[in-house]
NUVO-777279 format. One record per residue (C-alpha): residue in one letter; x, y, z. Coordinates in nm, 2 decimals. Example, Ala and Ser with C-alpha at 12.3 -4.5 7.8 and 13.67 -1.06 7.14 Angstrom:
% residues 2
resn: A, xx: 1.23, yy: -0.45, zz: 0.78
resn: S, xx: 1.37, yy: -0.11, zz: 0.71
% end
This chain:
% residues 469
resn: M, xx: 0.48, yy: 0.13, zz: 3.14
resn: A, xx: 0.19, yy: 0.14, zz: 2.89
resn: R, xx: 0.13, yy: 0.49, zz: 2.72
resn: S, xx: -0.21, yy: 0.65, zz: 2.76
resn: P, xx: -0.41, yy: 0.60, zz: 2.45
resn: S, xx: -0.48, yy: 0.87, zz: 2.21
resn: A, xx: -0.81, yy: 1.03, zz: 2.22
resn: L, xx: -1.01, yy: 0.84, zz: 1.94
resn: T, xx: -1.36, yy: 0.94, zz: 1.89
resn: F, xx: -1.63, yy: 0.85, zz: 1.64
resn: N, xx: -1.70, yy: 1.13, zz: 1.41
resn: G, xx: -1.95, yy: 1.37, zz: 1.56
resn: S, xx: -1.93, yy: 1.27, zz: 1.93
resn: A, xx: -1.67, yy: 1.35, zz: 2.18
resn: S, xx: -1.86, yy: 1.13, zz: 2.42
resn: D, xx: -1.72, yy: 0.83, zz: 2.26
resn: T, xx: -1.36, yy: 0.90, zz: 2.37
resn: I, xx: -1.20, yy: 0.57, zz: 2.45
resn: A, xx: -1.17, yy: 0.44, zz: 2.81
resn: V, xx: -0.92, yy: 0.18, zz: 2.88
resn: A, xx: -1.11, yy: -0.13, zz: 2.97
resn: S, xx: -1.11, yy: -0.50, zz: 2.87
resn: P, xx: -0.88, yy: -0.51, zz: 2.56
resn: F, xx: -1.10, yy: -0.75, zz: 2.35
resn: W, xx: -1.46, yy: -0.78, zz: 2.48
resn: S, xx: -1.76, yy: -0.57, zz: 2.55
resn: A, xx: -2.10, yy: -0.67, zz: 2.67
resn: S, xx: -2.28, yy: -0.49, zz: 2.39
resn: R, xx: -2.21, yy: -0.44, zz: 2.02
resn: Y, xx: -2.33, yy: -0.06, zz: 2.08
resn: D, xx: -2.08, yy: 0.01, zz: 2.36
resn: V, xx: -1.75, yy: -0.07, zz: 2.20
resn: S, xx: -1.46, yy: 0.18, zz: 2.19
resn: G, xx: -1.34, yy: 0.06, zz: 1.85
resn: I, xx: -1.58, yy: -0.15, zz: 1.62
resn: A, xx: -1.77, yy: -0.46, zz: 1.70
resn: L, xx: -1.59, yy: -0.69, zz: 1.46
resn: G, xx: -1.77, yy: -1.01, zz: 1.56
resn: E, xx: -1.92, yy: -1.21, zz: 1.86
resn: S, xx: -1.71, yy: -1.45, zz: 2.08
resn: M, xx: -1.75, yy: -1.82, zz: 1.99
resn: D, xx: -1.69, yy: -1.89, zz: 2.37
resn: D, xx: -1.97, yy: -1.65, zz: 2.50
resn: Q, xx: -1.73, yy: -1.38, zz: 2.61
resn: G, xx: -1.91, yy: -1.10, zz: 2.44
resn: W, xx: -1.85, yy: -0.88, zz: 2.14
resn: F, xx: -1.49, yy: -0.85, zz: 2.01
resn: D, xx: -1.39, yy: -0.48, zz: 2.04
resn: Y, xx: -1.16, yy: -0.41, zz: 1.73
resn: N, xx: -0.92, yy: -0.13, zz: 1.82
resn: P, xx: -0.57, yy: -0.18, zz: 1.71
resn: I, xx: -0.44, yy: 0.16, zz: 1.79
resn: R, xx: -0.56, yy: 0.13, zz: 2.15
resn: W, xx: -0.40, yy: -0.22, zz: 2.17
resn: M, xx: -0.06, yy: -0.09, zz: 2.06
resn: H, xx: -0.09, yy: 0.21, zz: 2.30
resn: N, xx: -0.15, yy: -0.04, zz: 2.59
resn: N, xx: 0.14, yy: -0.27, zz: 2.47
resn: I, xx: -0.11, yy: -0.57, zz: 2.38
resn: V, xx: 0.04, yy: -0.56, zz: 2.03
resn: P, xx: 0.40, yy: -0.45, zz: 1.94
resn: N, xx: 0.28, yy: -0.28, zz: 1.61
resn: L, xx: -0.02, yy: -0.22, zz: 1.37
resn: I, xx: 0.07, yy: -0.50, zz: 1.12
resn: Q, xx: -0.22, yy: -0.75, zz: 1.07
resn: M, xx: -0.19, yy: -1.07, zz: 0.86
resn: N, xx: -0.51, yy: -1.24, zz: 0.75
resn: V, xx: -0.46, yy: -1.60, zz: 0.66
resn: A, xx: -0.74, yy: -1.81, zz: 0.48
resn: K, xx: -0.81, yy: -1.98, zz: 0.16
resn: I, xx: -1.02, yy: -1.83, zz: -0.12
resn: G, xx: -1.39, yy: -1.80, zz: 0.00
resn: H, xx: -1.34, yy: -1.78, zz: 0.37
resn: G, xx: -1.41, yy: -1.41, zz: 0.39
resn: K, xx: -1.08, yy: -1.23, zz: 0.38
resn: T, xx: -1.21, yy: -0.96, zz: 0.14
resn: T, xx: -1.53, yy: -0.90, zz: 0.34
resn: L, xx: -1.32, yy: -0.88, zz: 0.66
resn: V, xx: -1.09, yy: -0.62, zz: 0.50
resn: D, xx: -1.39, yy: -0.43, zz: 0.35
resn: H, xx: -1.56, yy: -0.42, zz: 0.70
resn: I, xx: -1.26, yy: -0.30, zz: 0.89
resn: A, xx: -1.16, yy: -0.03, zz: 0.62
resn: A, xx: -1.52, yy: 0.11, zz: 0.61
resn: M, xx: -1.60, yy: 0.09, zz: 0.99
resn: Y, xx: -1.25, yy: 0.17, zz: 1.14
resn: S, xx: -1.18, yy: 0.46, zz: 0.91
resn: A, xx: -1.49, yy: 0.64, zz: 1.06
resn: I, xx: -1.29, yy: 0.68, zz: 1.38
resn: Q, xx: -1.14, yy: 1.02, zz: 1.41
resn: I, xx: -0.79, yy: 1.08, zz: 1.57
resn: G, xx: -0.76, yy: 1.36, zz: 1.81
resn: D, xx: -1.01, yy: 1.66, zz: 1.83
resn: N, xx: -0.98, yy: 1.78, zz: 1.48
resn: P, xx: -1.31, yy: 1.68, zz: 1.30
resn: E, xx: -1.14, yy: 1.72, zz: 0.96
resn: Y, xx: -0.87, yy: 1.46, zz: 1.04
resn: E, xx: -1.04, yy: 1.15, zz: 0.89
resn: M, xx: -0.86, yy: 0.82, zz: 0.85
resn: R, xx: -0.78, yy: 0.77, zz: 0.49
resn: V, xx: -0.76, yy: 0.42, zz: 0.32
resn: W, xx: -0.51, yy: 0.29, zz: 0.07
resn: A, xx: -0.56, yy: -0.05, zz: -0.09
resn: D, xx: -0.35, yy: -0.23, zz: -0.35
resn: N, xx: -0.56, yy: -0.45, zz: -0.56
resn: I, xx: -0.37, yy: -0.73, zz: -0.76
resn: R, xx: -0.64, yy: -0.97, zz: -0.82
resn: K, xx: -0.97, yy: -0.98, zz: -1.03
resn: L, xx: -1.27, yy: -1.18, zz: -0.94
resn: H, xx: -1.51, yy: -1.27, zz: -1.22
resn: G, xx: -1.37, yy: -0.98, zz: -1.42
resn: S, xx: -1.39, yy: -0.72, zz: -1.14
resn: I, xx: -1.13, yy: -0.61, zz: -0.92
resn: E, xx: -1.12, yy: -0.78, zz: -0.58
resn: L, xx: -1.15, yy: -0.45, zz: -0.37
resn: G, xx: -1.37, yy: -0.26, zz: -0.60
resn: R, xx: -1.64, yy: -0.24, zz: -0.33
resn: L, xx: -1.41, yy: -0.01, zz: -0.13
resn: A, xx: -1.40, yy: 0.24, zz: -0.41
resn: D, xx: -1.77, yy: 0.23, zz: -0.46
resn: F, xx: -1.83, yy: 0.28, zz: -0.09
resn: F, xx: -1.61, yy: 0.58, zz: -0.06
resn: D, xx: -1.73, yy: 0.72, zz: -0.39
resn: S, xx: -1.37, yy: 0.70, zz: -0.53
resn: T, xx: -1.24, yy: 0.65, zz: -0.86
resn: V, xx: -1.03, yy: 0.35, zz: -0.90
resn: V, xx: -0.66, yy: 0.44, zz: -0.97
resn: G, xx: -0.40, yy: 0.29, zz: -1.20
resn: S, xx: -0.65, yy: 0.10, zz: -1.42
resn: A, xx: -0.54, yy: -0.02, zz: -1.76
resn: G, xx: -0.42, yy: 0.27, zz: -2.00
resn: R, xx: -0.35, yy: 0.50, zz: -1.71
resn: R, xx: 0.00, yy: 0.68, zz: -1.71
resn: V, xx: 0.22, yy: 0.78, zz: -1.42
resn: N, xx: 0.50, yy: 1.05, zz: -1.47
resn: P, xx: 0.73, yy: 1.02, zz: -1.17
resn: L, xx: 0.89, yy: 1.35, zz: -1.27
resn: N, xx: 0.58, yy: 1.54, zz: -1.24
resn: Q, xx: 0.59, yy: 1.81, zz: -0.97
resn: G, xx: 0.24, yy: 1.72, zz: -0.84
resn: Y, xx: 0.38, yy: 1.44, zz: -0.62
resn: M, xx: 0.59, yy: 1.70, zz: -0.43
resn: L, xx: 0.92, yy: 1.50, zz: -0.46
resn: S, xx: 1.25, yy: 1.67, zz: -0.45
resn: R, xx: 1.50, yy: 1.66, zz: -0.74
resn: D, xx: 1.73, yy: 1.42, zz: -0.54
resn: Q, xx: 1.43, yy: 1.19, zz: -0.46
resn: Q, xx: 1.35, yy: 1.18, zz: -0.85
resn: L, xx: 1.71, yy: 1.11, zz: -0.94
resn: E, xx: 1.70, yy: 0.81, zz: -0.67
resn: F, xx: 1.38, yy: 0.68, zz: -0.83
resn: I, xx: 1.53, yy: 0.71, zz: -1.18
resn: E, xx: 1.82, yy: 0.49, zz: -1.08
resn: D, xx: 1.61, yy: 0.24, zz: -0.89
resn: A, xx: 1.38, yy: 0.21, zz: -1.18
resn: M, xx: 1.67, yy: 0.16, zz: -1.43
resn: V, xx: 1.80, yy: -0.12, zz: -1.20
resn: I, xx: 1.45, yy: -0.29, zz: -1.22
resn: A, xx: 1.45, yy: -0.24, zz: -1.60
resn: N, xx: 1.80, yy: -0.38, zz: -1.60
resn: K, xx: 1.67, yy: -0.71, zz: -1.44
resn: G, xx: 1.83, yy: -0.63, zz: -1.11
resn: R, xx: 2.19, yy: -0.59, zz: -1.24
resn: P, xx: 2.40, yy: -0.29, zz: -1.13
resn: L, xx: 2.40, yy: 0.00, zz: -1.36
resn: E, xx: 2.70, yy: 0.07, zz: -1.60
resn: R, xx: 2.99, yy: 0.26, zz: -1.45
resn: H, xx: 2.92, yy: 0.60, zz: -1.60
resn: L, xx: 2.55, yy: 0.57, zz: -1.62
resn: P, xx: 2.46, yy: 0.75, zz: -1.30
resn: Y, xx: 2.67, yy: 1.05, zz: -1.41
resn: A, xx: 2.50, yy: 1.05, zz: -1.75
resn: I, xx: 2.16, yy: 1.05, zz: -1.57
resn: S, xx: 2.27, yy: 1.35, zz: -1.38
resn: V, xx: 2.39, yy: 1.53, zz: -1.68
resn: A, xx: 2.08, yy: 1.47, zz: -1.90
resn: T, xx: 1.86, yy: 1.55, zz: -1.58
resn: E, xx: 2.02, yy: 1.88, zz: -1.52
resn: W, xx: 1.99, yy: 1.97, zz: -1.88
resn: M, xx: 1.62, yy: 1.87, zz: -1.89
resn: Y, xx: 1.52, yy: 2.06, zz: -1.57
resn: R, xx: 1.72, yy: 2.36, zz: -1.66
resn: E, xx: 1.58, yy: 2.42, zz: -2.02
resn: H, xx: 1.29, yy: 2.18, zz: -2.06
resn: A, xx: 1.13, yy: 2.16, zz: -1.72
resn: D, xx: 0.78, yy: 2.18, zz: -1.86
resn: D, xx: 0.85, yy: 1.85, zz: -2.05
resn: A, xx: 1.01, yy: 1.67, zz: -1.77
resn: S, xx: 0.92, yy: 1.29, zz: -1.81
resn: F, xx: 1.10, yy: 0.95, zz: -1.88
resn: D, xx: 1.03, yy: 1.00, zz: -2.26
resn: T, xx: 1.21, yy: 1.34, zz: -2.26
resn: L, xx: 1.50, yy: 1.21, zz: -2.03
resn: G, xx: 1.54, yy: 0.90, zz: -2.26
resn: E, xx: 1.56, yy: 1.12, zz: -2.57
resn: L, xx: 1.82, yy: 1.34, zz: -2.40
resn: M, xx: 2.02, yy: 1.04, zz: -2.30
resn: R, xx: 2.03, yy: 0.93, zz: -2.67
resn: V, xx: 2.14, yy: 1.28, zz: -2.77
resn: L, xx: 2.44, yy: 1.25, zz: -2.55
resn: D, xx: 2.59, yy: 1.03, zz: -2.82
resn: L, xx: 2.66, yy: 1.34, zz: -3.01
resn: D, xx: 2.94, yy: 1.17, zz: -3.25
resn: A, xx: 2.68, yy: 0.93, zz: -3.39
resn: E, xx: 2.45, yy: 0.98, zz: -3.67
resn: A, xx: 2.17, yy: 0.83, zz: -3.46
resn: G, xx: 2.25, yy: 1.09, zz: -3.19
resn: Y, xx: 2.22, yy: 1.36, zz: -3.44
resn: R, xx: 1.89, yy: 1.23, zz: -3.55
resn: A, xx: 1.76, yy: 1.21, zz: -3.20
resn: H, xx: 1.88, yy: 1.57, zz: -3.15
resn: R, xx: 1.66, yy: 1.68, zz: -3.44
resn: S, xx: 1.37, yy: 1.48, zz: -3.35
resn: L, xx: 1.35, yy: 1.60, zz: -2.99
resn: S, xx: 1.40, yy: 1.95, zz: -3.11
resn: S, xx: 1.10, yy: 1.90, zz: -3.34
resn: R, xx: 0.88, yy: 1.75, zz: -3.07
resn: L, xx: 0.95, yy: 2.02, zz: -2.82
resn: G, xx: 0.91, yy: 2.30, zz: -3.07
resn: K, xx: 1.24, yy: 2.45, zz: -2.99
resn: E, xx: 1.62, yy: 2.42, zz: -3.08
resn: L, xx: 1.80, yy: 2.22, zz: -2.81
resn: S, xx: 2.07, yy: 2.41, zz: -2.64
resn: P, xx: 2.43, yy: 2.35, zz: -2.75
resn: K, xx: 2.53, yy: 2.36, zz: -2.38
resn: L, xx: 2.49, yy: 1.99, zz: -2.34
resn: L, xx: 2.82, yy: 1.92, zz: -2.48
resn: E, xx: 2.97, yy: 2.17, zz: -2.25
resn: I, xx: 2.82, yy: 1.99, zz: -1.96
resn: T, xx: 2.95, yy: 1.65, zz: -2.07
resn: Q, xx: 3.29, yy: 1.80, zz: -2.11
resn: R, xx: 3.29, yy: 1.89, zz: -1.73
resn: S, xx: 3.33, yy: 1.51, zz: -1.67
resn: G, xx: 3.64, yy: 1.53, zz: -1.46
resn: G, xx: 3.85, yy: 1.28, zz: -1.66
resn: V, xx: 3.56, yy: 1.06, zz: -1.76
resn: N, xx: 3.64, yy: 0.88, zz: -2.07
resn: L, xx: 3.38, yy: 1.04, zz: -2.32
resn: E, xx: 3.34, yy: 0.72, zz: -2.53
resn: D, xx: 3.27, yy: 0.51, zz: -2.23
resn: F, xx: 3.04, yy: 0.79, zz: -2.11
resn: R, xx: 2.85, yy: 0.79, zz: -2.44
resn: N, xx: 2.81, yy: 0.41, zz: -2.45
resn: D, xx: 2.68, yy: 0.41, zz: -2.09
resn: A, xx: 2.45, yy: 0.70, zz: -2.19
resn: F, xx: 2.32, yy: 0.49, zz: -2.48
resn: R, xx: 2.25, yy: 0.20, zz: -2.23
resn: G, xx: 2.07, yy: 0.45, zz: -2.02
resn: Y, xx: 1.85, yy: 0.55, zz: -2.33
resn: E, xx: 1.77, yy: 0.17, zz: -2.38
resn: L, xx: 1.67, yy: 0.12, zz: -2.02
resn: L, xx: 1.44, yy: 0.44, zz: -2.02
resn: D, xx: 1.29, yy: 0.32, zz: -2.36
resn: R, xx: 1.21, yy: -0.01, zz: -2.19
resn: L, xx: 1.06, yy: 0.17, zz: -1.89
resn: T, xx: 0.82, yy: 0.39, zz: -2.11
resn: N, xx: 0.71, yy: 0.12, zz: -2.35
resn: Q, xx: 0.71, yy: -0.19, zz: -2.12
resn: F, xx: 0.58, yy: -0.23, zz: -1.76
resn: G, xx: 0.22, yy: -0.20, zz: -1.89
resn: G, xx: 0.29, yy: 0.13, zz: -2.06
resn: R, xx: 0.24, yy: 0.30, zz: -1.72
resn: F, xx: 0.55, yy: 0.53, zz: -1.71
resn: G, xx: 0.54, yy: 0.70, zz: -2.04
resn: G, xx: 0.40, yy: 1.04, zz: -2.12
resn: L, xx: 0.33, yy: 1.35, zz: -1.92
resn: G, xx: 0.03, yy: 1.23, zz: -1.72
resn: S, xx: 0.00, yy: 1.22, zz: -1.35
resn: D, xx: -0.23, yy: 1.05, zz: -1.11
resn: A, xx: -0.13, yy: 1.28, zz: -0.82
resn: E, xx: -0.47, yy: 1.43, zz: -0.79
resn: E, xx: -0.64, yy: 1.09, zz: -0.76
resn: L, xx: -0.41, yy: 0.99, zz: -0.49
resn: K, xx: -0.56, yy: 1.27, zz: -0.28
resn: Q, xx: -0.90, yy: 1.09, zz: -0.26
resn: R, xx: -1.03, yy: 0.99, zz: 0.09
resn: A, xx: -0.97, yy: 0.62, zz: -0.02
resn: V, xx: -0.74, yy: 0.51, zz: -0.30
resn: V, xx: -0.80, yy: 0.16, zz: -0.44
resn: Y, xx: -0.49, yy: 0.11, zz: -0.67
resn: D, xx: -0.56, yy: -0.14, zz: -0.95
resn: L, xx: -0.25, yy: -0.34, zz: -1.03
resn: S, xx: -0.44, yy: -0.64, zz: -1.16
resn: D, xx: -0.34, yy: -0.58, zz: -1.54
resn: L, xx: 0.03, yy: -0.55, zz: -1.47
resn: T, xx: 0.31, yy: -0.81, zz: -1.45
resn: D, xx: 0.47, yy: -0.87, zz: -1.12
resn: E, xx: 0.78, yy: -0.67, zz: -1.23
resn: A, xx: 0.56, yy: -0.37, zz: -1.33
resn: I, xx: 0.38, yy: -0.40, zz: -1.00
resn: T, xx: 0.71, yy: -0.39, zz: -0.82
resn: L, xx: 0.82, yy: -0.06, zz: -1.01
resn: N, xx: 0.48, yy: 0.10, zz: -0.94
resn: Q, xx: 0.50, yy: 0.03, zz: -0.57
resn: Q, xx: 0.85, yy: 0.15, zz: -0.55
resn: F, xx: 0.72, yy: 0.49, zz: -0.68
resn: N, xx: 0.40, yy: 0.49, zz: -0.46
resn: W, xx: 0.62, yy: 0.43, zz: -0.14
resn: L, xx: 0.85, yy: 0.70, zz: -0.24
resn: V, xx: 0.56, yy: 0.95, zz: -0.26
resn: R, xx: 0.41, yy: 0.83, zz: 0.07
resn: N, xx: 0.72, yy: 0.81, zz: 0.26
resn: N, xx: 0.80, yy: 1.17, zz: 0.16
resn: A, xx: 0.44, yy: 1.28, zz: 0.26
resn: N, xx: 0.49, yy: 1.11, zz: 0.61
resn: A, xx: 0.83, yy: 1.28, zz: 0.65
resn: T, xx: 0.69, yy: 1.63, zz: 0.55
resn: Q, xx: 0.35, yy: 1.57, zz: 0.70
resn: N, xx: 0.19, yy: 1.64, zz: 0.37
resn: R, xx: -0.17, yy: 1.50, zz: 0.43
resn: D, xx: -0.24, yy: 1.49, zz: 0.06
resn: F, xx: -0.06, yy: 1.16, zz: 0.04
resn: M, xx: -0.08, yy: 1.03, zz: 0.40
resn: F, xx: -0.30, yy: 0.72, zz: 0.48
resn: Q, xx: -0.38, yy: 0.56, zz: 0.81
resn: I, xx: -0.52, yy: 0.22, zz: 0.68
resn: D, xx: -0.31, yy: 0.03, zz: 0.43
resn: I, xx: -0.42, yy: -0.28, zz: 0.27
resn: H, xx: -0.21, yy: -0.53, zz: 0.06
resn: D, xx: -0.39, yy: -0.83, zz: -0.10
resn: E, xx: -0.19, yy: -1.13, zz: -0.19
resn: N, xx: 0.14, yy: -0.95, zz: -0.22
resn: W, xx: 0.35, yy: -1.26, zz: -0.12
resn: K, xx: 0.47, yy: -1.33, zz: -0.47
resn: L, xx: 0.61, yy: -0.99, zz: -0.51
resn: W, xx: 0.85, yy: -1.06, zz: -0.23
resn: N, xx: 1.04, yy: -1.26, zz: -0.47
resn: Y, xx: 1.18, yy: -0.95, zz: -0.62
resn: L, xx: 1.46, yy: -0.81, zz: -0.40
resn: T, xx: 1.38, yy: -0.45, zz: -0.49
resn: Y, xx: 1.02, yy: -0.49, zz: -0.37
resn: A, xx: 1.13, yy: -0.68, zz: -0.06
resn: K, xx: 1.38, yy: -0.42, zz: 0.04
resn: A, xx: 1.13, yy: -0.13, zz: -0.02
resn: M, xx: 0.83, yy: -0.30, zz: 0.15
resn: F, xx: 1.05, yy: -0.41, zz: 0.46
resn: A, xx: 1.19, yy: -0.05, zz: 0.50
resn: Y, xx: 0.84, yy: 0.09, zz: 0.45
resn: L, xx: 0.70, yy: -0.14, zz: 0.72
resn: K, xx: 0.95, yy: -0.01, zz: 0.96
resn: Q, xx: 0.91, yy: 0.36, zz: 0.88
resn: I, xx: 0.53, yy: 0.38, zz: 0.90
resn: R, xx: 0.53, yy: 0.23, zz: 1.27
resn: S, xx: 0.58, yy: 0.57, zz: 1.39
resn: Y, xx: 0.28, yy: 0.72, zz: 1.20
resn: E, xx: 0.04, yy: 0.47, zz: 1.34
resn: T, xx: -0.06, yy: 0.33, zz: 1.01
resn: L, xx: -0.28, yy: 0.01, zz: 1.03
resn: V, xx: -0.13, yy: -0.24, zz: 0.76
resn: I, xx: -0.34, yy: -0.53, zz: 0.66
resn: M, xx: -0.20, yy: -0.81, zz: 0.44
resn: N, xx: -0.42, yy: -1.10, zz: 0.30
resn: T, xx: -0.25, yy: -1.43, zz: 0.21
resn: H, xx: -0.35, yy: -1.80, zz: 0.17
resn: R, xx: -0.08, yy: -1.93, zz: 0.41
resn: P, xx: 0.25, yy: -1.80, zz: 0.57
resn: N, xx: 0.44, yy: -2.06, zz: 0.41
resn: D, xx: 0.40, yy: -1.86, zz: 0.08
resn: Y, xx: 0.64, yy: -1.61, zz: 0.23
resn: Q, xx: 0.86, yy: -1.86, zz: 0.41
resn: A, xx: 0.93, yy: -2.04, zz: 0.09
resn: I, xx: 1.10, yy: -1.74, zz: -0.07
resn: G, xx: 1.47, yy: -1.78, zz: -0.12
resn: G, xx: 1.77, yy: -1.56, zz: -0.12
resn: D, xx: 1.81, yy: -1.22, zz: 0.06
resn: Q, xx: 1.44, yy: -1.14, zz: -0.02
resn: G, xx: 1.33, yy: -1.46, zz: 0.17
resn: E, xx: 1.53, yy: -1.35, zz: 0.48
resn: L, xx: 1.34, yy: -1.02, zz: 0.47
resn: A, xx: 1.01, yy: -1.18, zz: 0.43
resn: T, xx: 1.08, yy: -1.42, zz: 0.72
resn: K, xx: 1.18, yy: -1.13, zz: 0.94
resn: M, xx: 0.85, yy: -0.95, zz: 0.82
resn: L, xx: 0.65, yy: -1.25, zz: 0.94
resn: S, xx: 0.82, yy: -1.23, zz: 1.28
resn: D, xx: 0.72, yy: -0.87, zz: 1.31
resn: V, xx: 0.35, yy: -0.92, zz: 1.25
resn: G, xx: 0.16, yy: -0.81, zz: 1.57
resn: M, xx: -0.19, yy: -0.93, zz: 1.48
resn: W, xx: -0.28, yy: -1.27, zz: 1.31
resn: F, xx: -0.64, yy: -1.33, zz: 1.19
resn: V, xx: -0.65, yy: -1.71, zz: 1.09
resn: G, xx: -0.94, yy: -1.88, zz: 0.90
resn: R, xx: -1.00, yy: -2.24, zz: 0.85
resn: Q, xx: -0.68, yy: -2.44, zz: 0.79
resn: E, xx: -0.60, yy: -2.79, zz: 0.67
resn: P, xx: -0.43, yy: -3.00, zz: 0.95
resn: A, xx: -0.09, yy: -2.97, zz: 0.79
resn: D, xx: -0.12, yy: -2.59, zz: 0.75
resn: A, xx: -0.26, yy: -2.56, zz: 1.11
resn: F, xx: 0.04, yy: -2.74, zz: 1.25
resn: E, xx: 0.27, yy: -2.50, zz: 1.05
resn: I, xx: 0.09, yy: -2.20, zz: 1.20
resn: R, xx: 0.11, yy: -2.35, zz: 1.54
resn: Q, xx: 0.49, yy: -2.36, zz: 1.51
resn: L, xx: 0.50, yy: -2.01, zz: 1.37
resn: L, xx: 0.27, yy: -1.84, zz: 1.62
resn: G, xx: 0.35, yy: -2.06, zz: 1.94
resn: L, xx: -0.01, yy: -2.20, zz: 1.96
resn: N, xx: -0.11, yy: -2.48, zz: 2.18
resn: A, xx: -0.27, yy: -2.81, zz: 2.07
resn: V, xx: -0.63, yy: -2.69, zz: 2.14
resn: E, xx: -0.60, yy: -2.37, zz: 1.93
resn: E, xx: -0.43, yy: -2.57, zz: 1.65
resn: R, xx: -0.72, yy: -2.82, zz: 1.63
resn: R, xx: -0.98, yy: -2.53, zz: 1.65
resn: L, xx: -0.82, yy: -2.38, zz: 1.33
resn: T, xx: -0.92, yy: -2.70, zz: 1.15
resn: T, xx: -1.29, yy: -2.66, zz: 1.24
resn: L, xx: -1.36, yy: -2.30, zz: 1.16
resn: T, xx: -1.63, yy: -2.22, zz: 0.90
resn: K, xx: -1.67, yy: -1.91, zz: 0.66
resn: G, xx: -1.65, yy: -1.59, zz: 0.86
resn: Q, xx: -1.51, yy: -1.74, zz: 1.17
resn: W, xx: -1.15, yy: -1.65, zz: 1.28
resn: G, xx: -0.89, yy: -1.73, zz: 1.53
resn: I, xx: -0.71, yy: -1.42, zz: 1.64
resn: K, xx: -0.36, yy: -1.39, zz: 1.79
resn: L, xx: -0.27, yy: -1.05, zz: 1.94
resn: G, xx: 0.08, yy: -1.02, zz: 2.04
resn: T, xx: 0.17, yy: -1.28, zz: 2.31
resn: D, xx: -0.19, yy: -1.34, zz: 2.42
resn: R, xx: -0.36, yy: -1.67, zz: 2.36
resn: M, xx: -0.59, yy: -1.71, zz: 2.04
resn: V, xx: -0.95, yy: -1.60, zz: 2.08
resn: F, xx: -1.21, yy: -1.71, zz: 1.83
resn: I, xx: -1.48, yy: -1.49, zz: 1.69
resn: N, xx: -1.76, yy: -1.52, zz: 1.44
resn: T, xx: -1.80, yy: -1.22, zz: 1.20
resn: S, xx: -2.09, yy: -1.34, zz: 1.03
resn: S, xx: -2.30, yy: -1.21, zz: 1.34
resn: V, xx: -2.22, yy: -0.84, zz: 1.23
resn: Y, xx: -2.28, yy: -0.88, zz: 0.86
resn: T, xx: -2.65, yy: -0.80, zz: 0.88
resn: S, xx: -2.84, yy: -0.65, zz: 0.58
resn: M, xx: -2.75, yy: -0.30, zz: 0.70
resn: L, xx: -2.37, yy: -0.37, zz: 0.72
resn: K, xx: -2.38, yy: -0.53, zz: 0.39
resn: Q, xx: -2.54, yy: -0.23, zz: 0.24
resn: M, xx: -2.25, yy: -0.04, zz: 0.39
resn: S, xx: -2.03, yy: -0.19, zz: 0.14
resn: F, xx: -2.20, yy: -0.02, zz: -0.14
resn: S, xx: -2.32, yy: 0.30, zz: 0.02
resn: N, xx: -2.13, yy: 0.58, zz: 0.19
resn: Q, xx: -2.46, yy: 0.73, zz: 0.31
resn: A, xx: -2.55, yy: 0.40, zz: 0.49
resn: L, xx: -2.22, yy: 0.42, zz: 0.69
resn: N, xx: -2.28, yy: 0.79, zz: 0.78
resn: V, xx: -2.60, yy: 0.69, zz: 0.94
resn: L, xx: -2.46, yy: 0.37, zz: 1.09
resn: L, xx: -2.17, yy: 0.56, zz: 1.27
resn: N, xx: -2.33, yy: 0.89, zz: 1.36
resn: R, xx: -2.34, yy: 0.86, zz: 1.73
resn: S, xx: -2.62, yy: 1.12, zz: 1.78
resn: N, xx: -2.84, yy: 0.85, zz: 1.61
resn: R, xx: -2.71, yy: 0.57, zz: 1.84
resn: Y, xx: -3.05, yy: 0.47, zz: 1.97
resn: D, xx: -3.22, yy: 0.49, zz: 1.63
resn: E, xx: -2.94, yy: 0.25, zz: 1.51
resn: E, xx: -2.99, yy: 0.02, zz: 1.80
resn: R, xx: -3.36, yy: 0.01, zz: 1.73
resn: A, xx: -3.31, yy: -0.06, zz: 1.37
resn: F, xx: -3.09, yy: -0.36, zz: 1.46
resn: Q, xx: -3.35, yy: -0.48, zz: 1.71
resn: E, xx: -3.62, yy: -0.46, zz: 1.45
resn: E, xx: -3.42, yy: -0.64, zz: 1.19
resn: A, xx: -3.34, yy: -0.92, zz: 1.43
resn: A, xx: -3.70, yy: -0.95, zz: 1.53
resn: S, xx: -3.81, yy: -0.97, zz: 1.16
% end
């Protein structure tokens, strides 16, 4: 039995509570319960985009949406439109509970980040741009000590090219971390932890120099208790322990000085992650550095979901061209687990790609995860395809010959949409990209006017006047 839909309203009007009706179509663009995403190419009316309602009524199994089209077809415009318009829907009766948007930006277009218009629209600062620092041990992210230790080990595995850590290294990490938080908590960072790992090699001249250097940097003498901690090793060979600790120092040094310089220093972007919309710029990082950055962001957000900390919770989650990151097993495991977890929080996840085969061509264990992820996608938006690609999509989605052929004839802004097990429907989104809606991409004020339902008739007259001009 389908569940009753949540009470979804547009901000400012309880009269727009959703009524369960035709799942896709409405007679007027002004009477939709979600957003008017486009007009039917088969004279069925306006496409009523409301994935939360679709899921509640068992039309789609989840809120994972995949947009498939080549460059120039309108994927970014579609995402901008959905993020700006659908985020104006309010969940429940609390007017302060606004949908928040997270967008990972990997590409640049003509020197500007691909999803930069979203940041402009929401009056947000782009997060993670070149030269920015992230300190995973900063308390502003609200992570527990155990979660921080987990990330330290995961990060070291990435820095170690995916190879397992040395036998005693996890213990060395726990020793140095205990010391750091007990006596140098204000200076907790990968830099400090790395230097403490180096100090663990107390028999070496280099270890002594590291001891003096760190004492000088912190402006205080290091406690002699570190040696006492290491001696509580429970039979661990101290020479092997020190060798593995030195390897830990090397990996932490790599983490702080490579990966785009993102993880060195005491800085934190925790406050920036509390914005209504977070556009996270990853375009200047290597794939490996993006993987590490994403690992940490997911840790923060998963913890926020589990603890209901709304500072780091988001309801619309956009991933642009992330298929190549699935080649990294650490990324594939984390993303797959993340997609499973956020289903219970009704987060709309939108992924953009050129073709599904980009995921299917990935080998190894990560390829299996990518293939499973594709089979889990509940909503497909497919733009114009070459005949060979249209045939592959037909096989993947179970389309019929007519649907396959229509995919080869679409023009810019036209989409074939497959929701759950329903037949594909075809819409033209260009019909909603009027000058007012285009202005919306650059002005938060324009959207407030557009979606203020007390001004519904003013809005309708504005569209009529525009159409007549």
